[in-house]
N, C-alpha and C positions, 0 to 999 in steps of 0.2 A: 457529481456536477462540478465543473471547473468554475473558478471565480473571475476569470478574465480571458480575453483573447488578444491576439497580436495584430497590430497594424504596422507595416513596414515603413521606416523613414523614407520619405519621397513619394508616399502614396498620393498626396494631393498634387504632385507635379507629374505623375505618371500619365502617359498618353491615353490610357483607357479611362482614367478618372476624368480627364478633360473631355473625352468623347461623351461620357455619361452626362457630365454637367451641361454640355452644349445641347444635348437632346432632351434632357429632363430637368435642367436647372439644378440649383443647389439643393432643392428638396429631394432630388433623386440620390444625391450623395448621402444625405442624412438617412434616407430610406435604406440604402445599401448597408450602412453601419448598423442600422436597426435589425436588418436581416441577419447580419453576422452575429450580433449579440443574441438574437433569438436562437440561432442555430447552435451557438456555443452552449446554451442551456438545454435546448430540446432535442437537437440533432447534432451531437458533438462530432460525428463522423462526416458531416457535411452533406449527407444524403437526404435530399428533399423529396424522394419518390413518394407518390401518393398525394402531393400537393398540386392543386390546379393553379392557374394564373390568378384566378380570383382569390384563392386561399392566401397566396402570397400578398396580394393587395390588402387583405383583411389583417394579416399579421402586423403590418406597419401603418395601417390606416391610410393607405394610398388612395387618393381621390383624384383621378385623372382619366381622360379618355384613352390614353395609351397605357396598357397594363405595365406594371413595373417589371414583370418577368420578361417582357419583350425588350424593354430598355436595357435590362441587365444582360440579356443574351446578346444583343447587338453590340454592347460595349465590351463583352468578353468576360463578364463576371459570373455568368451562369451557363452551365452546360446542359445538354439534353433537351428533349421535347417535353411538352406539357405532361405532367404525371410522372416524368422520369427525370426531374430536375436534380442537378448536383451543383454545389458551389465549386467554382473553378479552382483547381489546385489547392483545395482547402487543407488537406493533410500535409502538403508541402509547406504552406505558409503558417499553419497552426498545428504543428505536430503534437504539442502538449495537450491541446483541446481534443484533437482527433483520437488520442490514445487514452483519454480519461476513463472510458468504460473499461478498457483492459486493465488500467491501473487499479480501479476500484475492485474489479474481480480478483486481481492478484492480492490486494490488501485483505479482502475477505478471506481468502485462502490462508493467508498468514495468521489472521486472527483465529481461524478454525484450528490451526496447528497448535495453538495454546490451549484451546478449549476441548478439542477432540483430536489429539495427535494421530491416533490410528486412522481415523477417517481421512485426515489431511494427507497422510502418507500414502494411503491407498489411491487417492485421487492423483497425487503426483506420480505414483508408479504407473498410472494409466496415461501419463503425459499431459495431464491437466495443468494449466498455468493459472487458472482462476476459477471462481465459482460465482453464480448469480446470487442476488440477495435472498431469493427464495430457497436456494440450496443451502446457503449459510444458516438461515434460521431453522431449517429442518434438521441439518446434520449436527449443529452444535448442541441440540437437545437429545440426540440419540445416544443412549448409554452403550458402553462396550462396543463401540464401532458398529452398531446395528444400522446397516445402510439399506435396510429394506423399506425405509420410509419412501413414499411415493414422491419423487422429485424428477423434474424434466432433465434428463441427461443423455449423452450419447448412448447408443444401443450397446456399447461394449461394457457398460456397467450392469452388473447383475441386479435385476429389479425385484427378485423374489427371494425370500429367506430360505435357508437350507431346511429340508423337512425335519420335523421333530420326531423322535422315536414314538412308535404307537404299539402298545399303549405306553404312556409315560407314567413313571412312578409318581404317586401323589398321596402323601408327601414322600419325598425321597428318603429311603431308609438310611440311618446312620451306620457307618461301619462299626462292627463289634469285634473285639479280640477273640481269638479262638478259645482261649482259656479265660472265662469270665472271672475266675478267682485270682488270676495273675495280674498284678498291677503293671501298668505300662511304664517302661523304663524311660527316665528323663535325665537329662544332663543336670549336674548340680547347679542350683540357682535358677533353673528355668522351669516354667510351667509346661505341662504336657502340650504338645503341638496338636492342633486340629487341622484337618485337611483344608477346611474352608477359610482359615485365617492365616494363610501363608503370606509373609510380608512381601511387598513389591520389590523387585530387584533394584539394587542401587543404580544411580545414573552413572554410566560408563563414559569415558572420554570419547569413545567412538559414536556415542549417541548424538553428537552435535549435528544439527541440521544447518549446513552451510547455506542452503537455498533459503531457509527461513530467515537467517540473519541478513542475507542480501535483500530479501523482500522487505524487511523492516527498514533497511537503509533507504530503499526506493520510496517507501511509504512516508517516512518521517522527513527525509532530506531530498525531495524531488528536484531541487534546484542544482544539486551537485551532479557531477558526471555519472552516468548510468553504468552499471556493470553488465557487460554483454556476455561474458563467459566466466565461469568459475574455474579458474586454472588451478593446477596442483599447488602452485606457490600461494595462492589465496587460501586454499583449503588448509595448507600448513599453518599460515598465519592465524586464521580463525581458530584452528584447533589449539594452537599455542596459547592464544588469549583465553579461550574457553576453559582450558585445563589449569590455567595459572592460579585461579582462586575458585573456591567452591561457589560463591555467590554469582560468578559469571556463567555458571552452567544453568542459566535460566534466561529464556528469551525476553522476559519482562525487564531483566537487568539491561539487556542490549537495547531495548526500546528506550529506557531512561538514558542510556549512554548517548544514543543518537539525538534524543531531545536536548541533551546537554550541549550538543554542538551548535544548536540553532542560535543561542545568544552570541556566538563568536563571529562577529562580522569579518574578522581577519581571515577566517577560513572560507568566507564567501567572496573573496576577492577584494576586500576593503583594505588593501595594503599597497605599498609603493611599487610592487612588482605585478599587481593584478593577479597574484597567484591564488588558485582555488584548490581547496583540499579535495582529495579523491578518496574513494573507498579504500584503496591500498594504504593510503596514509593513515586513515582513521583506525584501521585494524592493525597497524604496525605498533611495535612496543613504544617507539618514540611518540607517535601521534596520540595514542591512547593515554600515555602518561601526561602529555601536554594538556589534553582536554580535562582529565581528571584533576590535575593540579591547578586548573584555572588559568593556565598560561595564556590562552587566547581569548578569554572572556572580556566582554565590554562591561566595565563597571564604573564608568565616569572618567577613568584615567587612561582609556585607550587599551592597547594590548598589555596583558599582564596585570599587575596589581594596580593600585591607585586609590584615590579617596573613596571610591564606591564600595570598598570592602576588601577583606583579605582573601587570599587564595583558599585558605581553609574554610572560610565562611561560604565561599562559592561552592566548594565541593560538598559541604554539608547540605546546601540547598538542592544539589543534584540528587544525592542519595540519602534521604532521610531514613532513619531506622525502619526497615521493613515496609516502607511506604510504597504503595502500588504505582504512584505517579509522581510527577514533579511539576512545579510551576516553572515555565520558561517563556522568554520572550520570543515570539516567532518573527524573524526578521528576513524579509525577502532579500535576494542577492543584490537588488538595487538599493536596498536600505530605505525604501520609501514607506513601508507599511509594518506596523507592529500590532500584535494582539497576544493575548494570554491563552496558553494551552494548559488544560488541567487533565 
């Protein structure tokens, strides 16, 4: 669910707004704003299908002989007939709200990639860009990528598990050496290996999930420019940052890194050039070094250092030893709202 919606400057001077005010008075303008607020919360795609004219009146406590839906339709703010209503050009004027469901689905898939990587990879291989809340809660609890749990998905996903061998050995016999009197050979200093205790393969540089990093960027920094395509140059930059240090081969590290960008108003356009950081800048060697060194942090003294604390103290606050999360100030690109994320 999004926290706000957009009203374009000049709305109250627009001819459609004046037309609505002339026919329904100032109360009709207020009712329109209430409908927009309700839709942002309940129908973020602007689709009001299934609502009658009376339902719309009830939503905003409209009490007039002329139904509000009629006034909005005549003024050009509502499209379609009764039961098929849609807010006029909602996705165009409020794309952030209209895409909130897709963003939430994509964010859940990113979280699943940390909790059940195999299941997330299988979904992405099928072309899935996100998952519903029901799918997330079902799949994150499935061990060993067991995707036989009943979840509503496209028919391309296999919904039944592979058949088990019949009869199945119970219990499974342990392998025994041919010569019971002969001891199993082991390397010096190592205990005998058991088939069921094989160590997991080490993380390789090619295991990097570029899409997962991009998803984290979109989830944590939605105000910054979106990544439309993962080009080879971007893959190369992410791979270089990923392999440069062992701790960076962890998606949780990248989440904390993007969270560390949020206190930096400079990167959100609060500078004399109105320059805004992009994904390419943040994954570049120069951009990442600047963020990690506290170069862009707001600490009372503006950009860089200052009386609010040293750069080393800022970096320590970003990456406490083995800490899963950090405290950071969430600052919107307009600088108007702050809150603490943990």
